[in-house]
Backbone as ProteinMPNN parsed JSONL, in Angstrom:
{"seq_chain_A": "MFTGRAEEAMRFYVATFPDAEILHLDRFGPDDPGRDGAVKGATFRIADQTLRCIDSPDVHAFGFTPAVSFFFDCQDESTFKALFDRLSDQGSVQMPPDRYPFARMFAWLSDRYGVSWQLSVAAE", "coords_chain_A": {"N_chain_A": [[92.703, 101.717, 170.704], [89.815, 100.194, 170.666], [88.09, 97.166, 170.55], [85.381, 97.098, 170.262], [84.54, 98.095, 172.684], [84.833, 100.817, 173.096], [83.182, 102.767, 173.18], [82.297, 102.428, 175.9], [84.252, 102.285, 177.575], [85.405, 105.053, 177.083], [83.085, 106.47, 177.987], [83.578, 105.609, 180.694], [86.207, 106.931, 181.599], [85.31, 109.807, 181.091], [83.555, 109.702, 183.089], [85.052, 109.076, 185.611], [87.211, 111.146, 185.716], [87.643, 114.315, 186.866], [85.975, 117.131, 185.756], [85.922, 115.721, 182.94], [85.043, 115.548, 179.329], [82.836, 114.074, 176.813], [83.556, 114.964, 173.502], [83.204, 114.262, 170.93], [81.176, 111.906, 168.944], [80.763, 109.472, 166.901], [79.372, 107.066, 164.832], [79.651, 104.099, 163.297], [77.604, 103.108, 160.355], [75.15, 100.8, 158.964], [75.946, 100.704, 156.308], [79.003, 100.849, 156.527], [82.2, 99.082, 157.521], [82.477, 98.476, 159.813], [81.121, 97.327, 162.913], [77.418, 97.788, 163.036], [76.372, 100.557, 164.977], [78.66, 100.254, 166.334], [81.568, 102.47, 167.329], [82.989, 104.847, 165.683], [84.605, 106.596, 165.173], [85.958, 108.98, 167.879], [86.116, 111.725, 170.423], [87.27, 112.522, 173.07], [87.619, 114.603, 176.252], [90.323, 114.985, 178.996], [91.106, 116.626, 181.461], [93.252, 118.917, 180.172], [94.087, 117.416, 178.139], [93.088, 115.897, 174.885], [91.634, 113.145, 173.755], [91.291, 110.362, 171.224], [89.366, 107.962, 170.077], [88.438, 104.495, 168.923], [86.522, 101.917, 167.86], [88.155, 99.245, 166.48], [87.031, 97.526, 163.461], [88.54, 95.44, 162.77], [90.006, 92.653, 164.214], [93.283, 92.884, 166.338], [96.503, 91.245, 166.903], [97.881, 92.498, 168.848], [97.386, 94.956, 171.599], [96.627, 97.332, 174.222], [99.608, 98.572, 176.052], [101.831, 98.783, 179.228], [104.118, 100.151, 178.257], [103.411, 102.527, 177.211], [101.706, 105.004, 178.576], [99.285, 107.125, 180.545], [99.69, 110.043, 182.205], [98.743, 111.366, 185.098], [98.25, 114.243, 187.107], [97.459, 114.628, 190.292], [95.609, 116.566, 192.12], [95.504, 116.559, 195.197], [95.364, 114.277, 197.839], [92.883, 112.876, 198.072], [91.715, 113.224, 195.761], [93.406, 111.493, 194.524], [93.136, 108.979, 195.375], [90.439, 108.426, 195.103], [90.807, 108.574, 192.014], [92.412, 106.468, 191.882], [91.266, 104.001, 193.023], [88.866, 103.537, 191.45], [90.173, 103.353, 188.88], [91.967, 101.245, 189.377], [90.055, 99.177, 190.028], [89.093, 95.999, 188.925], [91.33, 95.716, 187.143], [95.315, 95.931, 187.145], [97.817, 96.243, 189.008], [101.198, 98.298, 188.997], [102.555, 99.563, 190.425], [102.256, 99.907, 193.452], [100.26, 102.325, 195.501], [101.898, 104.806, 196.999], [104.772, 106.94, 198.77], [106.924, 108.147, 197.25], [110.296, 108.902, 196.11], [110.213, 111.199, 194.288], [107.604, 111.801, 194.58], [104.703, 112.668, 196.423], [102.595, 111.267, 196.587], [101.942, 108.17, 194.359], [101.191, 106.236, 191.811], [101.027, 103.263, 189.765], [99.354, 101.816, 187.087], [97.141, 99.283, 185.453], [94.062, 99.905, 183.541], [90.829, 98.348, 183.47], [90.609, 98.192, 180.744], [92.856, 97.769, 179.908], [94.536, 99.603, 179.718], [97.242, 101.84, 180.381], [97.965, 103.764, 183.3], [99.367, 106.409, 185.317], [99.364, 107.903, 188.107], [99.723, 110.752, 190.308], [100.546, 112.679, 193.081], [102.396, 115.797, 193.606], [105.492, 115.869, 194.597], [106.346, 117.767, 198.055]], "CA_chain_A": [[91.734, 101.52, 169.673], [89.293, 99.131, 171.027], [87.572, 96.323, 169.642], [83.962, 96.874, 170.563], [84.118, 98.563, 173.862], [85.369, 102.235, 173.005], [82.126, 103.986, 174.244], [82.32, 101.97, 177.094], [85.887, 102.747, 177.768], [85.286, 106.806, 176.896], [81.943, 106.687, 178.859], [84.175, 105.579, 182.25], [86.942, 107.935, 181.646], [84.738, 110.639, 181.678], [82.711, 109.704, 184.877], [85.883, 108.855, 186.371], [87.93, 112.371, 185.895], [86.898, 115.614, 187.44], [86.078, 117.926, 184.381], [85.834, 115.44, 181.629], [83.86, 115.409, 178.694], [82.687, 113.485, 175.724], [83.306, 116.178, 172.32], [82.681, 114.207, 169.386], [80.843, 110.608, 168.631], [80.569, 109.434, 165.37], [79.364, 105.453, 165.054], [79.737, 103.076, 162.326], [76.191, 102.776, 160.107], [74.985, 99.565, 158.356], [76.773, 100.092, 155.254], [80.339, 100.72, 157.378], [82.71, 98.109, 157.691], [82.538, 98.221, 161.233], [79.878, 96.871, 163.275], [76.376, 98.759, 163.326], [76.576, 101.285, 166.232], [80.093, 100.839, 167.26], [82.545, 103.573, 167.676], [83.75, 104.617, 164.179], [85.695, 107.881, 165.965], [85.441, 109.528, 168.71], [87.104, 112.439, 170.789], [86.998, 113.046, 174.771], [88.725, 115.325, 176.644], [90.632, 114.596, 180.232], [92.064, 117.753, 181.92], [93.721, 119.589, 179.244], [94.447, 116.497, 177.213], [91.939, 115.833, 173.995], [91.733, 112.23, 173.19], [90.882, 109.706, 170.549], [89.318, 106.071, 170.311], [87.849, 103.869, 167.655], [86.285, 100.444, 167.775], [88.284, 98.649, 165.091], [86.123, 96.684, 162.716], [89.363, 94.008, 162.812], [90.647, 92.003, 165.554], [94.566, 92.68, 166.146], [97.359, 90.558, 167.725], [98.084, 93.814, 170.239], [96.701, 95.359, 172.513], [97.582, 98.247, 175.049], [101.191, 98.023, 176.914], [102.401, 99.548, 179.868], [105.266, 100.773, 177.82], [102.839, 104.026, 177.113], [100.882, 105.488, 179.641], [98.634, 108.429, 180.72], [100.031, 110.569, 183.475], [97.872, 112.28, 185.652], [98.682, 115.094, 188.123], [96.253, 114.859, 191.409], [95.409, 117.998, 192.929], [95.424, 116.275, 196.507], [95.605, 112.955, 198.024], [91.622, 112.458, 198.164], [91.669, 112.816, 194.099], [94.558, 110.544, 193.835], [92.559, 107.845, 196.173], [89.421, 107.965, 194.236], [91.04, 107.894, 190.628], [93.334, 105.11, 191.87], [90.501, 102.841, 193.186], [88.16, 103.413, 190.371], [90.855, 102.772, 187.586], [92.299, 100.249, 189.345], [89.178, 98.138, 190.028], [89.117, 95.201, 187.597], [92.649, 95.912, 186.628], [96.075, 95.13, 187.606], [98.68, 97.328, 189.681], [102.226, 97.776, 188.599], [103.46, 99.99, 191.452], [101.126, 100.268, 194.626], [100.173, 104.064, 195.807], [102.814, 105.247, 197.809], [105.043, 107.894, 198.972], [108.709, 107.954, 196.101], [111.12, 110.246, 196.342], [109.821, 111.807, 193.026], [106.07, 112.217, 194.632], [104.136, 112.742, 197.95], [101.874, 109.852, 196.396], [102.424, 107.577, 193.414], [100.768, 104.785, 191.678], [101.019, 102.815, 188.259], [97.813, 100.757, 187.057], [96.441, 99.194, 184.042], [92.852, 99.683, 184.242], [89.875, 97.021, 183.305], [90.69, 98.181, 179.454], [94.198, 97.601, 179.727], [95.312, 101.035, 179.653], [98.087, 101.781, 181.644], [98.085, 105.399, 184.187], [100.378, 107.21, 186.225], [98.601, 109.174, 189.248], [100.498, 111.322, 191.077], [100.634, 113.961, 193.976], [103.759, 116.4, 193.757], [105.857, 116.038, 196.133], [106.017, 119.319, 198.627]], "C_chain_A": [[91.538, 100.299, 170.51], [88.701, 98.221, 170.335], [86.439, 95.463, 170.189], [83.531, 97.504, 171.771], [84.647, 99.937, 174.105], [84.342, 103.236, 173.896], [82.05, 103.411, 175.622], [83.471, 102.689, 178.051], [85.666, 104.515, 178.186], [84.427, 106.919, 177.946], [82.721, 106.53, 180.335], [84.981, 106.397, 182.403], [86.374, 109.091, 181.979], [84.164, 110.914, 182.766], [83.888, 109.627, 185.783], [86.823, 110.533, 186.735], [87.27, 113.452, 186.28], [87.074, 116.34, 185.938], [86.285, 117.344, 182.906], [84.966, 115.509, 180.933], [84.087, 114.668, 177.377], [82.568, 114.994, 174.656], [82.739, 115.528, 171.326], [82.475, 112.604, 169.708], [80.355, 110.2, 167.454], [80.41, 107.65, 165.63], [79.259, 104.767, 163.589], [77.72, 102.551, 162.017], [76.084, 101.506, 159.536], [75.623, 99.17, 157.083], [78.392, 100.324, 155.192], [80.772, 99.432, 157.557], [82.551, 97.599, 158.937], [81.411, 97.818, 161.65], [78.333, 98.075, 163.78], [76.441, 99.243, 164.548], [77.482, 101.412, 166.942], [80.74, 102.087, 166.829], [83.341, 104.106, 166.207], [84.909, 105.653, 164.294], [84.822, 108.631, 166.749], [86.409, 110.208, 169.681], [86.355, 112.652, 172.293], [88.059, 113.887, 175.263], [89.296, 114.927, 178.229], [91.388, 115.706, 180.521], [92.36, 118.641, 180.253], [94.195, 118.639, 177.931], [93.196, 116.015, 176.216], [92.463, 114.151, 173.55], [91.12, 111.534, 172.216], [90.393, 108.182, 170.542], [88.259, 105.875, 169.289], [87.411, 102.065, 168.334], [86.876, 100.075, 166.043], [87.646, 97.396, 164.576], [87.252, 94.897, 162.466], [90.183, 93.484, 164.329], [91.932, 92.162, 165.49], [95.583, 92.159, 167.204], [97.976, 91.403, 168.727], [97.14, 93.957, 170.835], [97.48, 96.82, 173.225], [98.896, 97.234, 175.992], [101.41, 99.026, 177.746], [103.332, 100.427, 179.545], [104.919, 102.325, 177.402], [101.767, 104.217, 177.863], [100.609, 106.911, 179.951], [99.214, 108.845, 182.265], [99.543, 111.489, 183.926], [98.26, 112.926, 186.937], [97.534, 115.112, 189.076], [96.554, 116.292, 191.83], [95.823, 117.912, 194.344], [95.246, 114.563, 196.301], [94.269, 112.374, 198.024], [91.528, 112.214, 196.741], [92.321, 111.763, 193.723], [93.844, 109.142, 194.343], [91.659, 107.225, 195.426], [89.722, 107.635, 193.067], [91.583, 106.684, 190.835], [92.193, 104.011, 191.915], [89.367, 102.608, 192.336], [88.864, 102.944, 189.338], [91.189, 101.339, 187.719], [91.28, 98.843, 189.5], [89.027, 97.371, 188.713], [90.413, 95.246, 186.917], [93.61, 95.535, 187.238], [97.129, 96.468, 188.368], [99.972, 97.067, 189.567], [103.21, 98.497, 190.068], [102.435, 100.77, 192.382], [101.13, 102.023, 194.638], [101.231, 103.871, 197.162], [103.427, 106.323, 198.411], [106.886, 107.219, 198.201], [109.03, 109.315, 196.614], [110.934, 111.404, 195.574], [108.161, 112.616, 193.386], [105.379, 111.65, 195.87], [103.22, 111.336, 197.606], [102.206, 109.706, 194.817], [101.76, 106.34, 192.94], [100.858, 104.392, 190.168], [100.119, 101.684, 188.404], [97.792, 100.545, 185.471], [94.99, 98.921, 184.415], [92.05, 98.839, 183.462], [90.064, 96.969, 181.57], [91.885, 97.874, 178.895], [94.981, 98.875, 179.567], [95.92, 101.387, 180.57], [98.019, 103.592, 182.06], [98.808, 105.378, 185.035], [99.607, 108.146, 187.218], [99.72, 109.288, 189.763], [99.972, 112.754, 192.012], [101.914, 114.38, 193.839], [104.153, 116.328, 195.036], [106.204, 117.475, 197.165], [107.242, 119.777, 198.884]], "O_chain_A": [[92.408, 99.558, 170.968], [88.777, 98.502, 169.139], [86.284, 94.271, 170.457], [82.328, 97.542, 172.03], [84.913, 100.252, 175.264], [84.531, 104.047, 174.803], [81.658, 104.184, 176.496], [83.374, 103.453, 179.012], [85.758, 105.034, 179.298], [84.886, 107.471, 178.946], [82.436, 107.397, 181.161], [84.803, 106.972, 183.476], [86.722, 109.6, 183.044], [84.157, 111.986, 183.371], [83.703, 110.182, 186.866], [87.005, 110.932, 187.885], [86.09, 113.477, 185.928], [88.019, 116.176, 185.167], [86.649, 118.002, 181.931], [83.858, 115.559, 181.467], [85.198, 114.582, 176.854], [81.77, 115.905, 174.876], [81.789, 116.058, 170.75], [83.237, 111.995, 170.459], [79.342, 110.77, 167.049], [81.127, 107.028, 166.414], [78.482, 105.338, 162.825], [76.903, 102.023, 162.773], [77.167, 100.925, 159.603], [75.861, 98.029, 156.685], [79.045, 100.098, 154.173], [79.923, 98.562, 157.751], [82.49, 96.388, 159.152], [80.496, 97.879, 160.828], [78.342, 98.926, 164.67], [76.582, 98.381, 165.416], [77.576, 102.186, 167.895], [80.272, 102.673, 165.853], [84.361, 103.515, 165.854], [85.954, 105.582, 163.646], [83.631, 108.916, 166.621], [87.456, 109.608, 169.927], [85.166, 112.883, 172.515], [89.2, 113.906, 174.801], [88.351, 114.394, 178.811], [92.407, 115.848, 179.846], [91.478, 118.815, 179.412], [94.604, 119.131, 176.88], [92.188, 115.715, 176.855], [93.581, 113.979, 173.064], [90.006, 112.042, 172.089], [91.106, 107.3, 171.021], [87.446, 106.7, 168.874], [88.045, 101.347, 169.107], [86.413, 100.383, 164.945], [87.72, 96.335, 165.197], [86.889, 93.763, 162.155], [90.778, 94.112, 165.205], [92.308, 91.596, 164.464], [95.513, 92.621, 168.343], [98.69, 90.804, 169.53], [96.109, 93.288, 170.754], [98.572, 97.274, 172.882], [99.063, 96.071, 176.36], [101.272, 100.171, 177.316], [103.539, 101.41, 180.258], [105.779, 103.195, 177.265], [100.821, 103.445, 177.712], [101.426, 107.804, 179.724], [99.175, 108.112, 183.254], [99.72, 112.58, 183.383], [98.6, 112.188, 187.862], [96.528, 115.666, 188.633], [97.617, 116.913, 191.818], [96.405, 118.87, 194.854], [95.086, 113.855, 195.306], [94.346, 111.146, 197.97], [91.27, 111.063, 196.388], [91.986, 111.091, 192.747], [94.038, 108.166, 193.618], [91.698, 106.052, 195.053], [89.224, 106.592, 192.643], [91.307, 105.778, 190.049], [92.119, 103.187, 191.003], [88.829, 101.504, 192.422], [88.303, 102.046, 188.709], [90.984, 100.442, 186.901], [91.634, 97.711, 189.173], [88.868, 97.92, 187.623], [90.403, 94.595, 185.873], [93.311, 94.702, 188.094], [96.928, 97.636, 188.036], [100.341, 95.932, 189.866], [104.241, 98.034, 190.556], [101.932, 101.875, 192.18], [101.83, 102.768, 193.952], [101.252, 102.996, 198.028], [102.512, 107.049, 198.799], [107.636, 106.299, 198.529], [108.482, 110.267, 197.171], [111.346, 112.498, 195.957], [107.656, 113.572, 192.797], [105.444, 110.485, 196.263], [103.222, 110.413, 198.42], [102.596, 110.627, 194.099], [101.776, 105.373, 193.702], [100.747, 105.31, 189.355], [100.02, 100.872, 189.324], [98.215, 101.266, 184.567], [94.617, 98.089, 185.242], [92.705, 98.459, 182.492], [89.751, 95.926, 180.996], [92.067, 97.716, 177.688], [96.168, 98.859, 179.242], [95.399, 101.358, 181.685], [98.026, 104.485, 181.212], [99.01, 104.329, 185.646], [99.307, 109.263, 186.798], [100.606, 108.436, 189.819], [99.188, 113.623, 191.63], [102.762, 113.491, 193.916], [103.61, 116.554, 196.117], [106.281, 118.428, 196.39], [107.394, 120.915, 199.33]]}, "name": "protein", "num_of_chains": 1, "seq": "MFTGRAEEAMRFYVATFPDAEILHLDRFGPDDPGRDGAVKGATFRIADQTLRCIDSPDVHAFGFTPAVSFFFDCQDESTFKALFDRLSDQGSVQMPPDRYPFARMFAWLSDRYGVSWQLSVAAE"}
């Protein structure tokens, strides 16, 4: 749930992840409770995961939290690096990219929208 940046975030994710796509986009109209043109409901796909997003007409006292994050398995280190560079731009890094006992490469970050991501290249 975003408050005015749902379409921007969705388009960012679709442009960032390989083989991602927007499946549906419905906007608020002039007679709806949300801002005219804002995202009333949208669906997009990253890998085999279908996600929904909206622009809430109301501002809430909560946002995204790293307690819940999306986990993305990368096929190789070049994909990992490209995703990390793009998602961490204007975001924050909780665990920097490195080799860990459970992964050849792993990083945990929050992107510019506050959404938490864990990226991994499986251990050999």
